[in-house]
TORGU-336330 format. One record per residue: residue number from 1; residue in three letters; chain; x, y negated, z of N, C-alpha, C, CB in turn. Coordinates in nm, 2 decimals, decimal comma. Glycine has a CB too. Layout:
REM TORGU-336330
PT   n res chain n_east n_north   n_up ca_east ca_north  ca_up c_east c_north   c_up cb_east cb_north  cb_up
PT NUM ALA     A      X       Y      Z       X        Y      Z      X       Y      Z       X        Y      Z
...
END
This chain:
REM TORGU-336330
PT   n res chain n_east n_north   n_up ca_east ca_north  ca_up c_east c_north   c_up cb_east cb_north  cb_up
PT   1 MET     A  -1,87    0,94   1,08   -1,78     0,99   0,98  -1,69    1,09   1,05   -1,70     0,87   0,93
PT   2 SER     A  -1,68    1,21   0,98   -1,60     1,31   1,04  -1,45    1,28   1,02   -1,63     1,45   0,97
PT   3 PHE     A  -1,37    1,36   1,09   -1,22     1,34   1,09  -1,17    1,35   0,95   -1,15     1,43   1,18
PT   4 MET     A  -1,22    1,46   0,88   -1,17     1,48   0,74  -1,21    1,37   0,65   -1,22     1,62   0,69
PT   5 SER     A  -1,33    1,32   0,66   -1,38     1,20   0,58  -1,29    1,08   0,61   -1,53     1,17   0,61
PT   6 ALA     A  -1,26    1,06   0,73   -1,18     0,94   0,77  -1,04    0,96   0,71   -1,17     0,93   0,92
PT   7 LEU     A  -0,99    1,08   0,72   -0,85     1,11   0,66  -0,85    1,08   0,51   -0,81     1,25   0,69
PT   8 VAL     A  -0,95    1,13   0,44   -0,96     1,10   0,30  -0,97    0,95   0,27   -1,08     1,18   0,23
PT   9 VAL     A  -1,06    0,88   0,34   -1,07     0,74   0,32  -0,94    0,67   0,35   -1,18     0,68   0,41
PT  10 PHE     A  -0,87    0,71   0,46   -0,74     0,65   0,49  -0,64    0,67   0,39   -0,69     0,70   0,63
PT  11 THR     A  -0,63    0,79   0,33   -0,53     0,83   0,23  -0,55    0,75   0,10   -0,53     0,98   0,20
PT  12 ILE     A  -0,67    0,74   0,06   -0,70     0,67  -0,06  -0,68    0,52  -0,04   -0,85     0,69  -0,11
PT  13 ALA     A  -0,72    0,47   0,08   -0,70     0,32   0,11  -0,55    0,29   0,12   -0,77     0,29   0,24
PT  14 TRP     A  -0,47    0,39   0,17   -0,33     0,36   0,19  -0,26    0,35   0,05   -0,26     0,48   0,27
PT  15 TRP     A  -0,29    0,44  -0,04   -0,23     0,43  -0,17  -0,28    0,31  -0,25   -0,27     0,55  -0,25
PT  16 ILE     A  -0,40    0,27  -0,24   -0,45     0,15  -0,30  -0,38    0,03  -0,24   -0,60     0,13  -0,29
PT  17 SER     A  -0,37    0,02  -0,11   -0,30    -0,09  -0,04  -0,15   -0,09  -0,08   -0,32    -0,08   0,11
PT  18 PHE     A  -0,09    0,02  -0,08    0,05     0,03  -0,12   0,08   -0,02  -0,26    0,10     0,18  -0,10
PT  19 PHE     A   0,00    0,02  -0,35    0,02    -0,03  -0,49  -0,01   -0,18  -0,50   -0,07     0,05  -0,59
PT  20 ALA     A  -0,10   -0,23  -0,41   -0,13    -0,37  -0,42  -0,02   -0,46  -0,36   -0,26    -0,40  -0,34
PT  21 VAL     A   0,05   -0,41  -0,26    0,16    -0,49  -0,20   0,29   -0,46  -0,26    0,17    -0,46  -0,05
PT  22 LEU     A   0,30   -0,36  -0,34    0,43    -0,32  -0,40   0,50   -0,43  -0,48    0,41    -0,20  -0,49
PT  23 PRO     A   0,43   -0,51  -0,56    0,51    -0,61  -0,64   0,54   -0,74  -0,56    0,43    -0,64  -0,76
PT  24 ILE     A   0,48   -0,75  -0,44    0,50    -0,88  -0,37   0,65   -0,90  -0,32    0,41    -0,88  -0,25
PT  25 GLY     A   0,70   -1,01  -0,36    0,84    -1,05  -0,31   0,95   -0,97  -0,38    0,85    -1,03  -0,17
PT  26 VAL     A   0,93   -0,90  -0,49    1,04    -0,83  -0,55   1,10   -0,91  -0,65    0,98    -0,70  -0,61
PT  27 GLN     A   1,24   -0,91  -0,65    1,32    -0,98  -0,75   1,40   -0,87  -0,83    1,41    -1,08  -0,69
PT  28 GLY     A   1,40   -0,89  -0,96    1,48    -0,80  -1,04   1,62   -0,83  -1,04    1,43    -0,80  -1,18
PT  29 GLN     A   1,71   -0,74  -1,07    1,85    -0,76  -1,07   1,89   -0,87  -1,18    1,93    -0,63  -1,10
PT  30 TRP     A   1,81   -0,88  -1,29    1,84    -0,97  -1,39   1,82   -1,12  -1,35    1,76    -0,94  -1,51
PT  31 GLU     A   1,74   -1,14  -1,24    1,71    -1,28  -1,20   1,82   -1,35  -1,14    1,59    -1,27  -1,10
PT  32 ASP     A   1,92   -1,28  -1,08    2,03    -1,35  -1,03   2,16   -1,30  -1,08    2,03    -1,34  -0,87
PT  33 GLY     A   2,15   -1,21  -1,19    2,27    -1,17  -1,25   2,35   -1,06  -1,18    2,36    -1,28  -1,28
PT  34 SER     A   2,29   -0,99  -1,08    2,36    -0,89  -1,00   2,33   -0,75  -1,05    2,32    -0,90  -0,85
PT  35 THR     A   2,32   -0,73  -1,18    2,29    -0,60  -1,24   2,40   -0,50  -1,21    2,27    -0,61  -1,39
PT  36 ILE     A   2,37   -0,39  -1,15    2,46    -0,29  -1,12   2,48   -0,20  -1,24    2,42    -0,20  -0,99
PT  37 GLU     A   2,60   -0,17  -1,27    2,63    -0,08  -1,39   2,56    0,05  -1,38    2,79    -0,06  -1,40
PT  38 GLY     A   2,49    0,08  -1,49    2,42     0,21  -1,50   2,27    0,20  -1,45    2,49     0,31  -1,42
PT  39 THR     A   2,23    0,09  -1,41    2,09     0,07  -1,37   2,01   -0,02  -1,47    2,08     0,02  -1,22
PT  40 GLU     A   1,88   -0,01  -1,46    1,80    -0,10  -1,54   1,80   -0,24  -1,49    1,65    -0,04  -1,55
PT  41 GLU     A   1,80   -0,34  -1,58    1,81    -0,48  -1,54   1,68   -0,52  -1,46    1,82    -0,57  -1,66
PT  42 ALA     A   1,57   -0,46  -1,49    1,44    -0,49  -1,42   1,43   -0,42  -1,29    1,33    -0,46  -1,51
PT  43 ALA     A   1,52   -0,33  -1,25    1,51    -0,26  -1,12   1,52   -0,36  -1,01    1,63    -0,16  -1,11
PT  44 PRO     A   1,44   -0,34  -0,91    1,44    -0,44  -0,80   1,57   -0,44  -0,72    1,32    -0,40  -0,70
PT  45 LYS     A   1,61   -0,56  -0,68    1,73    -0,57  -0,61   1,71   -0,52  -0,46    1,78    -0,72  -0,61
PT  46 GLU     A   1,60   -0,56  -0,40    1,57    -0,52  -0,27   1,42   -0,49  -0,26    1,61    -0,63  -0,16
PT  47 PRO     A   1,38   -0,36  -0,27    1,24    -0,33  -0,28   1,16   -0,34  -0,15    1,22    -0,19  -0,34
PT  48 MET     A   1,22   -0,34  -0,04    1,15    -0,36   0,09   1,04   -0,25   0,11    1,10    -0,50   0,11
PT  49 LEU     A   1,07   -0,13   0,08    0,97    -0,02   0,09   0,92    0,01   0,23    1,02     0,10   0,03
PT  50 LYS     A   1,00    0,00   0,33    0,95     0,03   0,47   0,86   -0,08   0,51    1,07     0,03   0,56
PT  51 LYS     A   0,89   -0,20   0,48    0,80    -0,31   0,52   0,67   -0,30   0,44    0,87    -0,45   0,48
PT  52 LYS     A   0,67   -0,27   0,32    0,55    -0,25   0,24   0,47   -0,13   0,28    0,58    -0,24   0,09
PT  53 ALA     A   0,53   -0,03   0,32    0,46     0,09   0,37   0,39    0,06   0,50    0,55     0,21   0,39
PT  54 LEU     A   0,45   -0,02   0,59    0,39    -0,07   0,71   0,27   -0,15   0,68    0,49    -0,15   0,80
PT  55 TRP     A   0,28   -0,25   0,59    0,16    -0,33   0,55   0,05   -0,25   0,49    0,21    -0,44   0,46
PT  56 ALA     A   0,09   -0,15   0,41   -0,01    -0,06   0,35  -0,09    0,02   0,46    0,05     0,04   0,25
PT  57 THR     A  -0,01    0,06   0,56   -0,07     0,14   0,67  -0,17    0,05   0,75    0,04     0,19   0,77
PT  58 ILE     A  -0,13   -0,07   0,78   -0,22    -0,17   0,85  -0,34   -0,19   0,77   -0,15    -0,30   0,88
PT  59 GLY     A  -0,33   -0,21   0,64   -0,44    -0,24   0,55  -0,53   -0,12   0,54   -0,39    -0,27   0,41
PT  60 ALA     A  -0,48    0,00   0,53   -0,56     0,12   0,53  -0,63    0,15   0,66   -0,47     0,24   0,49
PT  61 ALA     A  -0,57    0,11   0,77   -0,64     0,13   0,90  -0,76    0,04   0,91   -0,54     0,10   1,02
PT  62 VAL     A  -0,74   -0,09   0,86   -0,85    -0,18   0,86  -0,96   -0,13   0,77   -0,80    -0,32   0,82
PT  63 ILE     A  -0,93   -0,09   0,65   -1,03    -0,04   0,56  -1,10    0,08   0,61   -0,97    -0,01   0,42
PT  64 THR     A  -1,03    0,17   0,68   -1,09     0,29   0,73  -1,18    0,26   0,85   -0,98     0,39   0,78
PT  65 ALA     A  -1,14    0,16   0,93   -1,22     0,12   1,04  -1,35    0,06   0,99   -1,15     0,02   1,14
PT  66 ALA     A  -1,34   -0,02   0,89   -1,46    -0,09   0,83  -1,55    0,02   0,77   -1,42    -0,19   0,72
PT  67 ALA     A  -1,50    0,12   0,70   -1,58     0,23   0,65  -1,64    0,31   0,76   -1,49     0,31   0,56
PT  68 ALA     A  -1,57    0,33   0,87   -1,63     0,41   0,98  -1,74    0,34   1,04   -1,52     0,44   1,08
PT  69 MET     A  -1,75    0,21   1,04   -1,86     0,13   1,09  -1,97    0,12   0,99   -1,82     0,00   1,14
PT  70 ILE     A  -1,94    0,11   0,87   -2,05     0,08   0,77  -2,12    0,21   0,72   -1,99     0,01   0,65
PT  71 VAL     A  -2,04    0,31   0,69   -2,10     0,44   0,63  -2,21    0,50   0,72   -1,99     0,54   0,61
PT  72 PRO     A  -2,19    0,52   0,85   -2,30     0,58   0,93  -2,43    0,49   0,92   -2,26     0,59   1,07
PT  73 ARG     A  -2,42    0,36   0,91   -2,54     0,28   0,91  -2,61    0,29   0,77   -2,50     0,13   0,93
PT  74 LEU     A  -2,53    0,31   0,67   -2,59     0,33   0,54  -2,66    0,47   0,53   -2,49     0,32   0,43
PT  75 LEU     A  -2,60    0,57   0,59   -2,66     0,70   0,59  -2,78    0,71   0,68   -2,55     0,80   0,62
PT  76 ALA     A  -2,79    0,63   0,78   -2,91     0,64   0,87  -3,03    0,59   0,80   -2,88     0,56   0,99
PT  77 ASN     A  -3,02    0,50   0,71   -3,14     0,45   0,64  -3,20    0,54   0,54   -3,11     0,32   0,58
END
């Protein structure tokens, strides 16, 4: 797998992983009554975006590594 192919796989895998982990552990402001004036009640109180971006990066690295091992074997046949 070339570098550009790996980069494309990593980018797509990162976004899919990010959207998969995005809703995990999020509480809306309405759940504990801490709605801030001028914001939507369903807005997350603490979105934890840095933590989720880290998990998405780890997931994308695993997916890219798996693709790098599987794709050449499929193309060789």
